C-alpha positions as a Markdown table, in Angstrom:
| # | Residue | x | y | z |
|---|---|---|---|---|
| 1 | Unk | -39.7 | 14.9 | 19.4 |
| 2 | Unk | -39.3 | 12.3 | 16.6 |
| 3 | Unk | -42.1 | 11.6 | 14.2 |
| 4 | Unk | -42.0 | 7.8 | 14.6 |
| 5 | Unk | -42.7 | 8.0 | 18.3 |
| 6 | Unk | -45.4 | 10.6 | 17.8 |
| 7 | Unk | -47.0 | 8.2 | 15.3 |
| 8 | Unk | -46.9 | 5.4 | 17.9 |
| 9 | Unk | -48.5 | 7.6 | 20.5 |
| 10 | Unk | -51.2 | 8.8 | 18.1 |
| 11 | Unk | -52.1 | 5.2 | 17.1 |
| 12 | Unk | -52.3 | 4.2 | 20.7 |
| 13 | Unk | -54.6 | 7.1 | 21.5 |
| 14 | Unk | -56.9 | 6.1 | 18.7 |
| 15 | Unk | -56.7 | 2.4 | 19.6 |
| 16 | Unk | -57.5 | 2.9 | 23.3 |
| 17 | Unk | -59.9 | 5.9 | 22.9 |
| 18 | Unk | -58.1 | 8.2 | 25.3 |
| 19 | Unk | -54.8 | 9.9 | 26.2 |
| 20 | Unk | -54.8 | 8.4 | 29.6 |
| 21 | Unk | -55.2 | 4.8 | 28.4 |
| 22 | Unk | -52.5 | 5.4 | 25.7 |
| 23 | Unk | -50.2 | 6.9 | 28.3 |
| 24 | Unk | -50.6 | 3.8 | 30.5 |
| 25 | Unk | -50.0 | 1.4 | 27.5 |
| 26 | Unk | -46.8 | 3.3 | 26.5 |
| 27 | Unk | -45.7 | 4.0 | 30.1 |
| 28 | Unk | -45.5 | 7.7 | 29.7 |
| 29 | Unk | -47.4 | 10.6 | 31.3 |
| 30 | Unk | -50.7 | 11.8 | 29.9 |
| 31 | Unk | -49.2 | 15.3 | 29.4 |
| 32 | Unk | -46.4 | 13.7 | 27.3 |
| 33 | Unk | -48.8 | 11.7 | 25.2 |
| 34 | Unk | -50.7 | 14.9 | 24.5 |
| 35 | Unk | -47.5 | 16.7 | 23.5 |
| 36 | Unk | -46.5 | 13.9 | 21.1 |
| 37 | Unk | -49.9 | 14.2 | 19.3 |
| 38 | Unk | -49.7 | 17.9 | 19.2 |
| 39 | Unk | -46.2 | 17.7 | 17.7 |
| 40 | Unk | -47.5 | 15.3 | 15.0 |
| 41 | Unk | -50.4 | 17.7 | 14.2 |
| 42 | Unk | -48.0 | 20.6 | 14.0 |
| 43 | Unk | -45.6 | 18.6 | 11.8 |
| 44 | Unk | -48.5 | 17.6 | 9.4 |
| 45 | Unk | -50.1 | 21.0 | 9.5 |
| 46 | Unk | -53.6 | 19.6 | 10.2 |
| 47 | Unk | -55.8 | 18.5 | 13.1 |
| 48 | Unk | -56.0 | 14.8 | 13.6 |
| 49 | Unk | -58.3 | 14.6 | 16.6 |
| 50 | Unk | -61.3 | 16.5 | 17.8 |
| 51 | Unk | -61.0 | 16.7 | 21.6 |
| 52 | Unk | -64.0 | 17.3 | 23.9 |
| 53 | Unk | -64.3 | 16.7 | 27.6 |
| 54 | Unk | -66.2 | 13.5 | 27.0 |
| 55 | Unk | -64.6 | 11.8 | 24.0 |
| 56 | Unk | -62.1 | 11.9 | 21.2 |
| 57 | Unk | -63.0 | 11.6 | 17.6 |
| 58 | Unk | -60.9 | 11.4 | 14.4 |
| 59 | Unk | -61.1 | 14.2 | 11.9 |
| 60 | Unk | -61.3 | 13.3 | 8.2 |
| 61 | Unk | -57.5 | 13.9 | 7.9 |
| 62 | Unk | -57.0 | 11.9 | 11.1 |
| 63 | Unk | -59.0 | 8.9 | 9.8 |
| 64 | Unk | -56.9 | 8.8 | 6.6 |
| 65 | Unk | -53.7 | 9.3 | 8.4 |
| 66 | Unk | -54.5 | 6.6 | 11.0 |
| 67 | Unk | -55.0 | 4.0 | 8.3 |
| 68 | Unk | -51.6 | 4.7 | 6.8 |
| 69 | Unk | -50.0 | 5.1 | 10.2 |
| 70 | Unk | -51.3 | 1.7 | 11.4 |
| 71 | Unk | -49.9 | 0.1 | 8.2 |
| 72 | Unk | -46.5 | 1.7 | 8.6 |
| 73 | Unk | -46.2 | 0.8 | 12.2 |
| 74 | Unk | -47.2 | -2.8 | 11.4 |
| 75 | Unk | -44.5 | -3.0 | 8.6 |
| 76 | Unk | -41.9 | -1.6 | 11.0 |
| 77 | Unk | -42.9 | -4.2 | 13.7 |
| 78 | Unk | -42.7 | -7.0 | 11.1 |
| 79 | Unk | -39.3 | -5.8 | 9.9 |
| 80 | Unk | -38.0 | -5.6 | 13.5 |
| 81 | Unk | -39.2 | -9.1 | 14.3 |
| 82 | Unk | -37.6 | -10.4 | 11.1 |
| 83 | Unk | -34.3 | -8.8 | 12.1 |
| 84 | Unk | -34.4 | -10.3 | 15.6 |
| 85 | Unk | -35.1 | -13.7 | 14.0 |
| 86 | Unk | -32.0 | -13.3 | 11.8 |
| 87 | Unk | -30.0 | -12.4 | 14.9 |
| 88 | Unk | -31.2 | -15.2 | 17.0 |
| 89 | Unk | -31.3 | -18.1 | 14.6 |
| 90 | Unk | -28.9 | -18.7 | 11.6 |
| 91 | Unk | -30.8 | -17.9 | 8.4 |
| 92 | Unk | -30.2 | -16.7 | 4.9 |
| 93 | Unk | -27.2 | -16.8 | 2.6 |
| 94 | Unk | -23.7 | -16.8 | 4.1 |
| 95 | Unk | -21.3 | -15.4 | 1.5 |
| 96 | Unk | -17.6 | -16.2 | 2.3 |
| 97 | Unk | -14.2 | -16.7 | 0.8 |
| 98 | Unk | -11.2 | -18.8 | 1.6 |
| 99 | Unk | -8.0 | -20.1 | -0.1 |
| 100 | Unk | -8.4 | -22.8 | -2.7 |
| 101 | Unk | -6.3 | -25.6 | -1.3 |
| 102 | Unk | -7.3 | -25.1 | 2.3 |
| 103 | Unk | -10.9 | -24.9 | 1.3 |
| 104 | Unk | -10.8 | -28.1 | -0.7 |
| 105 | Unk | -8.6 | -30.2 | 1.7 |
| 106 | Unk | -10.0 | -29.1 | 5.0 |
| 107 | Unk | -13.1 | -26.9 | 4.9 |
| 108 | Unk | -15.3 | -28.9 | 2.6 |
| 109 | Unk | -16.4 | -31.4 | 5.2 |
| 110 | Unk | -16.7 | -28.6 | 7.8 |
| 111 | Unk | -18.9 | -26.5 | 5.6 |
| 112 | Unk | -21.1 | -29.5 | 4.8 |
| 113 | Unk | -21.5 | -30.4 | 8.5 |
| 114 | Unk | -22.4 | -26.8 | 9.3 |
| 115 | Unk | -25.1 | -26.8 | 6.6 |
| 116 | Unk | -26.5 | -30.0 | 8.0 |
| 117 | Unk | -26.7 | -28.5 | 11.5 |
| 118 | Unk | -28.2 | -25.2 | 10.3 |
| 119 | Unk | -30.4 | -26.1 | 7.3 |
| 120 | Unk | -31.8 | -22.6 | 7.0 |
| 121 | Unk | -28.4 | -21.2 | 5.9 |
| 122 | Unk | -27.3 | -21.3 | 2.3 |
| 123 | Unk | -23.6 | -20.9 | 1.5 |
| 124 | Unk | -22.2 | -19.0 | -1.4 |
| 125 | Unk | -18.5 | -19.8 | -1.3 |
| 126 | Unk | -15.7 | -18.1 | -3.3 |
| 127 | Unk | -12.4 | -20.1 | -3.4 |
| 128 | Unk | -9.6 | -17.7 | -4.2 |
| 129 | Unk | -6.0 | -17.5 | -3.0 |
| 130 | Unk | -6.0 | -13.8 | -3.7 |
| 131 | Unk | -7.3 | -11.5 | -0.9 |
| 132 | Unk | -10.5 | -9.9 | -1.9 |
| 133 | Unk | -12.2 | -6.8 | -0.5 |
| 134 | Unk | -15.0 | -8.1 | 1.8 |
| 135 | Unk | -17.1 | -5.0 | 1.6 |
| 136 | Unk | -16.6 | -4.3 | -2.1 |
| 137 | Unk | -17.5 | -8.0 | -2.9 |
| 138 | Unk | -20.5 | -8.0 | -0.5 |
| 139 | Unk | -19.0 | -10.9 | 1.5 |
| 140 | Unk | -19.9 | -11.7 | 5.1 |
| 141 | Unk | -16.7 | -13.5 | 6.1 |
| 142 | Unk | -13.3 | -14.7 | 4.9 |
| 143 | Unk | -11.1 | -17.5 | 6.2 |
| 144 | Unk | -7.5 | -16.2 | 5.8 |
| 145 | Unk | -4.1 | -17.8 | 6.4 |
| 146 | Unk | -0.9 | -15.9 | 7.2 |
| 147 | Unk | -0.1 | -12.7 | 9.0 |
| 148 | Unk | -2.7 | -10.8 | 11.0 |
| 149 | Unk | -5.3 | -9.3 | 8.5 |
| 150 | Unk | -5.2 | -5.6 | 7.7 |
| 151 | Unk | -6.6 | -3.1 | 10.1 |
| 152 | Unk | -10.3 | -2.1 | 9.8 |
| 153 | Unk | -11.4 | -5.7 | 9.8 |
| 154 | Unk | -12.3 | -7.9 | 12.8 |
| 155 | Unk | -10.2 | -11.1 | 13.0 |
| 156 | Unk | -10.7 | -14.1 | 15.2 |
| 157 | Unk | -7.9 | -16.7 | 15.3 |
| 158 | Unk | -9.2 | -20.1 | 14.6 |
| 159 | Unk | -6.1 | -22.2 | 14.6 |
| 160 | Unk | -2.4 | -22.1 | 13.7 |
| 161 | Unk | -0.2 | -24.3 | 11.6 |
| 162 | Unk | 3.6 | -24.9 | 11.3 |
| 163 | Unk | 5.5 | -24.2 | 8.1 |
| 164 | Unk | 7.9 | -26.9 | 6.7 |
| 165 | Unk | 10.5 | -26.9 | 4.0 |
| 166 | Unk | 10.4 | -30.2 | 2.1 |
| 167 | Unk | 11.2 | -32.0 | -1.1 |
| 168 | Unk | 10.8 | -35.4 | -2.7 |
| 169 | Unk | 13.3 | -38.2 | -1.9 |
| 170 | Unk | 14.1 | -38.2 | -5.6 |
| 171 | Unk | 15.1 | -34.5 | -5.7 |
| 172 | Unk | 17.1 | -34.8 | -2.5 |
| 173 | Unk | 19.0 | -37.8 | -3.8 |
| 174 | Unk | 20.0 | -35.9 | -6.9 |
| 175 | Unk | 20.8 | -32.5 | -5.3 |
| 176 | Unk | 21.7 | -33.4 | -1.7 |
| 177 | Unk | 20.2 | -32.5 | 1.6 |
| 178 | Unk | 20.7 | -28.8 | 2.6 |
| 179 | Unk | 22.7 | -28.6 | 5.9 |
| 180 | Unk | 22.2 | -24.9 | 6.6 |
| 181 | Unk | 19.7 | -22.2 | 5.6 |
| 182 | Unk | 22.4 | -20.7 | 3.3 |
| 183 | Unk | 22.4 | -23.9 | 1.3 |
| 184 | Unk | 18.9 | -23.1 | 0.0 |
| 185 | Unk | 20.3 | -20.5 | -2.3 |
| 186 | Unk | 21.8 | -23.3 | -4.3 |
| 187 | Unk | 18.5 | -25.3 | -4.6 |
| 188 | Unk | 15.6 | -25.1 | -6.9 |
| 189 | Unk | 13.0 | -23.5 | -4.6 |
| 190 | Unk | 9.4 | -23.4 | -5.9 |
| 191 | Unk | 7.6 | -20.3 | -5.1 |
| 192 | Unk | 4.1 | -19.5 | -3.9 |
| 193 | Unk | 3.2 | -16.2 | -5.5 |
| 194 | Unk | 1.1 | -14.9 | -2.6 |
| 195 | Unk | 3.6 | -15.6 | 0.2 |
| 196 | Unk | 3.9 | -12.7 | 2.5 |
| 197 | Unk | 7.7 | -12.9 | 2.6 |
| 198 | Unk | 8.1 | -13.0 | -1.2 |
| 199 | Unk | 11.4 | -14.7 | -2.3 |
| 200 | Unk | 12.9 | -14.5 | 1.2 |
| 201 | Unk | 12.6 | -17.7 | 3.2 |
| 202 | Unk | 13.1 | -16.9 | 6.9 |
| 203 | Unk | 13.8 | -19.3 | 9.7 |
| 204 | Unk | 15.3 | -19.3 | 13.2 |
| 205 | Unk | 17.4 | -21.9 | 15.0 |
| 206 | Unk | 21.2 | -22.5 | 15.5 |
| 207 | Unk | 23.0 | -19.2 | 14.9 |
| 208 | Unk | 19.8 | -17.1 | 15.3 |
| 209 | Unk | 17.5 | -15.9 | 12.6 |
| 210 | Unk | 18.3 | -16.5 | 9.0 |
| 211 | Unk | 16.9 | -15.0 | 5.8 |
| 212 | Unk | 17.8 | -16.5 | 2.5 |
| 213 | Unk | 16.8 | -15.1 | -0.9 |
| 214 | Unk | 15.8 | -18.1 | -3.0 |
| 215 | Unk | 14.9 | -18.7 | -6.6 |
| 216 | Unk | 13.5 | -21.5 | -8.7 |
| 217 | Unk | 11.9 | -22.7 | -11.9 |
| 218 | Unk | 8.3 | -22.5 | -10.9 |
| 219 | Unk | 6.1 | -19.8 | -9.3 |
| 220 | Unk | 2.3 | -20.4 | -8.9 |
| 221 | Unk | -0.7 | -18.7 | -7.2 |
| 222 | Unk | -1.9 | -22.0 | -5.7 |
| 223 | Unk | -0.1 | -24.1 | -3.1 |
| 224 | Unk | -1.3 | -27.4 | -4.5 |
| 225 | Unk | 0.4 | -26.7 | -7.8 |
| 226 | Unk | 3.8 | -26.3 | -6.4 |
| 227 | Unk | 3.2 | -29.2 | -4.0 |
| 228 | Unk | 2.5 | -31.4 | -7.0 |
| 229 | Unk | 5.7 | -30.2 | -8.6 |
| 230 | Unk | 7.7 | -31.0 | -5.4 |
| 231 | Unk | 6.1 | -34.5 | -5.4 |
| 232 | Unk | 7.4 | -34.9 | -9.0 |
| 233 | Unk | 11.0 | -34.1 | -7.8 |
| 234 | Unk | 11.2 | -30.7 | -9.3 |
| 235 | Unk | 12.4 | -28.8 | -6.2 |
| 236 | Unk | 11.9 | -27.7 | -2.6 |
| 237 | Unk | 8.8 | -26.0 | -1.3 |
| 238 | Unk | 8.0 | -24.0 | 1.9 |
| 239 | Unk | 4.4 | -24.8 | 2.8 |
| 240 | Unk | 2.2 | -25.3 | 5.9 |
| 241 | Unk | 1.5 | -28.8 | 7.2 |
| 242 | Unk | -2.2 | -28.6 | 6.3 |
| 243 | Unk | -0.9 | -28.9 | 2.7 |
| 244 | Unk | 2.2 | -31.2 | 3.0 |
| 245 | Unk | 1.8 | -32.9 | 6.4 |
| 246 | Unk | 0.2 | -36.1 | 4.9 |
| 247 | Unk | 2.9 | -36.3 | 2.3 |
| 248 | Unk | 5.7 | -36.0 | 4.9 |
| 249 | Unk | 4.1 | -38.7 | 7.1 |
| 250 | Unk | 3.8 | -41.0 | 4.1 |
| 251 | Unk | 7.4 | -40.4 | 3.0 |
| 252 | Unk | 6.4 | -38.8 | -0.3 |
| 253 | Unk | 8.1 | -35.6 | 0.9 |
| 254 | Unk | 11.0 | -35.2 | 3.3 |
| 255 | Unk | 11.3 | -32.2 | 5.6 |
| 256 | Unk | 14.7 | -30.5 | 5.5 |
| 257 | Unk | 16.4 | -28.2 | 8.0 |
| 258 | Unk | 14.1 | -29.6 | 10.7 |
| 259 | Unk | 16.2 | -28.1 | 13.5 |
| 260 | Unk | 15.2 | -24.6 | 12.2 |
| 261 | Unk | 11.7 | -23.2 | 12.7 |
| 262 | Unk | 10.2 | -21.7 | 9.6 |
| 263 | Unk | 7.5 | -20.1 | 11.6 |
| 264 | Unk | 3.8 | -20.5 | 12.0 |
| 265 | Unk | 0.8 | -19.3 | 10.1 |
| 266 | Unk | -2.4 | -18.1 | 11.8 |
| 267 | Unk | -5.7 | -19.2 | 10.4 |
| 268 | Unk | -8.3 | -16.4 | 10.9 |
| 269 | Unk | -11.9 | -15.7 | 10.5 |
| 270 | Unk | -12.2 | -12.2 | 9.2 |
| 271 | Unk | -15.3 | -10.1 | 9.0 |
| 272 | Unk | -16.1 | -6.4 | 8.5 |
| 273 | Unk | -17.7 | -5.5 | 11.9 |
| 274 | Unk | -18.2 | -6.9 | 15.4 |
| 275 | Unk | -21.3 | -4.8 | 15.9 |
| 276 | Unk | -24.7 | -6.6 | 15.3 |
| 277 | Unk | -22.9 | -9.7 | 14.1 |
| 278 | Unk | -25.5 | -12.0 | 12.4 |
| 279 | Unk | -26.2 | -15.4 | 13.7 |
| 280 | Unk | -25.0 | -17.1 | 10.5 |
| 281 | Unk | -21.6 | -15.5 | 10.8 |
| 282 | Unk | -21.3 | -16.0 | 14.6 |
| 283 | Unk | -22.3 | -19.7 | 14.5 |
| 284 | Unk | -20.1 | -20.4 | 11.4 |
| 285 | Unk | -17.0 | -18.9 | 13.1 |
| 286 | Unk | -17.6 | -20.9 | 16.3 |
| 287 | Unk | -18.3 | -24.1 | 14.3 |
| 288 | Unk | -15.1 | -23.8 | 12.3 |
| 289 | Unk | -13.0 | -23.0 | 15.4 |
| 290 | Unk | -14.3 | -26.1 | 17.1 |
| 291 | Unk | -13.7 | -28.3 | 14.1 |
| 292 | Unk | -10.1 | -27.0 | 13.5 |
| 293 | Unk | -9.3 | -27.5 | 17.2 |
| 294 | Unk | -9.5 | -31.3 | 16.4 |
| 295 | Unk | -6.7 | -31.0 | 13.8 |
| 296 | Unk | -4.0 | -32.1 | 16.2 |
| 297 | Unk | -1.8 | -33.4 | 13.5 |
| 298 | Unk | -0.9 | -29.8 | 12.5 |
């Protein structure tokens, strides 16, 4: 028999004045109620109740214990109610991380709209292109882009985006338009440091799957930095449309090797556990998924 249940039964006996009434309140038998109190007395090594055929009275130890017992049970009840409120209604601080460029370009308005809809949630946002340890950093959630996240974490796919290889008209005028994937080896290819494929640019199309080892004069840990270099005519970049799509539509960048697919990137919400998922995490994930579904231009 666990002590907490025994405490609840003892408090109910005192509150109702009898084992029978306490048993009815707790939906257990009178014999079981008596066993719980006897267990508690044995555990404490003292008698809590004086039992006669006509009534029950508290001993001195029982009176002292009941006062503390009632307070403990009230504190537990309050804590449980608070936990339920946090589960049912978004509340508290949501600590999350996401890539810098994606966060600034696309998640800023979404986060703002979420906070307006759920004013009891505060957001603590870490913008970082480097993958951080959610548990070690005490984070509730990450928005990650790329391959499926590592095992041990729960991942929900929010959206996907196509990758494009592109460069500025100025650069292509000087160096020519690559006609095949192999031609990329002769171009100045600007590198994103955290790319999962490293210096290998992979694509599929005519002739099957192609992997080209590329090199260039710039490597950076932020996609916007190499995008700006590409806009300046420095070289070619391989980036998702959420970063370069507007530039391609406006003619500031030109997609090359369009007949080849450079693949897709998954956009994921990642969190440590599916069990007892808090309302703030659950509602934020659903809110972002709905918002990103409207990004048809990707």
